[in-house]
C-alpha positions in Angstrom: 15.4 -100.1 63.1 15.4 -97.1 60.8 19.0 -96.9 59.5 20.4 -93.8 57.8 23.7 -93.0 56.2 25.2 -89.6 57.0 28.2 -88.2 55.2 30.3 -85.2 56.3 32.8 -83.6 53.9 34.9 -80.4 54.2 38.0 -78.6 55.3 39.3 -80.1 58.5 38.7 -78.0 61.6 38.2 -78.5 65.3 34.7 -79.5 66.4 33.3 -81.2 63.4 32.7 -84.5 65.1 31.5 -82.8 68.3 29.0 -80.7 66.3 27.5 -83.6 64.4 27.4 -86.0 67.4 25.8 -83.4 69.7 23.1 -82.7 67.2 22.4 -86.4 66.8 22.4 -87.0 70.6 20.0 -84.1 71.2 17.7 -85.7 68.7 17.9 -89.2 70.1 19.7 -90.6 67.0 22.0 -93.6 67.8 25.3 -93.9 66.0 25.8 -97.5 65.0 29.1 -97.2 63.1 31.4 -94.3 62.3 34.4 -93.9 60.0 36.4 -90.8 59.5 39.6 -89.8 57.8 41.5 -86.7 57.0 43.4 -86.5 53.7 45.6 -83.5 52.9 43.5 -81.3 55.2 40.1 -82.5 54.0 37.8 -84.2 56.5 35.5 -87.1 55.4 33.2 -88.9 57.7 30.5 -91.6 57.2 28.1 -92.7 59.8 25.4 -95.4 60.0 22.7 -94.3 62.4 19.4 -95.5 63.8 16.7 -92.9 63.9 14.1 -95.2 65.4 14.0 -93.4 68.8 14.0 -89.8 67.4 10.9 -87.8 67.8 11.8 -85.8 64.6 10.8 -87.0 61.1 13.6 -87.8 58.6 13.3 -84.6 56.7 13.6 -82.4 59.8 16.7 -84.3 60.9 18.3 -84.0 57.5 17.6 -80.3 57.3 19.0 -79.8 60.8 22.2 -81.6 59.9 22.6 -79.4 56.8 22.3 -76.3 59.1 24.9 -77.7 61.5 27.1 -78.3 58.5 26.7 -74.6 57.4 27.6 -73.5 60.9 30.8 -75.6 61.1 31.8 -75.2 57.5 31.2 -78.7 56.1 28.6 -80.4 53.8 26.4 -82.9 55.6 24.0 -85.2 53.8 21.6 -87.8 55.3 20.0 -90.6 53.3 17.8 -93.6 54.1 19.9 -96.7 54.1 17.9 -98.4 51.3 18.2 -95.4 49.0 22.0 -95.2 49.7 22.4 -98.9 48.9 20.4 -98.6 45.7 22.5 -95.6 44.5 25.8 -97.4 45.2 25.0 -100.8 43.9 27.5 -102.1 41.4 
């Protein structure tokens, strides 16, 4: 399994989850876990995904998500799970 961590942050608006999930489904990326919250009008979502079945390499998926973010007005970042864990180790 090739796990990745995806974060989505920005002003809340209609269609954020739909835009991100549609892109992931179109690229055969499976969502394993998802958490989202809205605080004072700001949207924040974190997803754990499995990219094992995707035909796209990691960098293409990450760039595509960034483009989706630009289109819907949020910032989307994708990281390999092991890098995310290393960066956030206490």
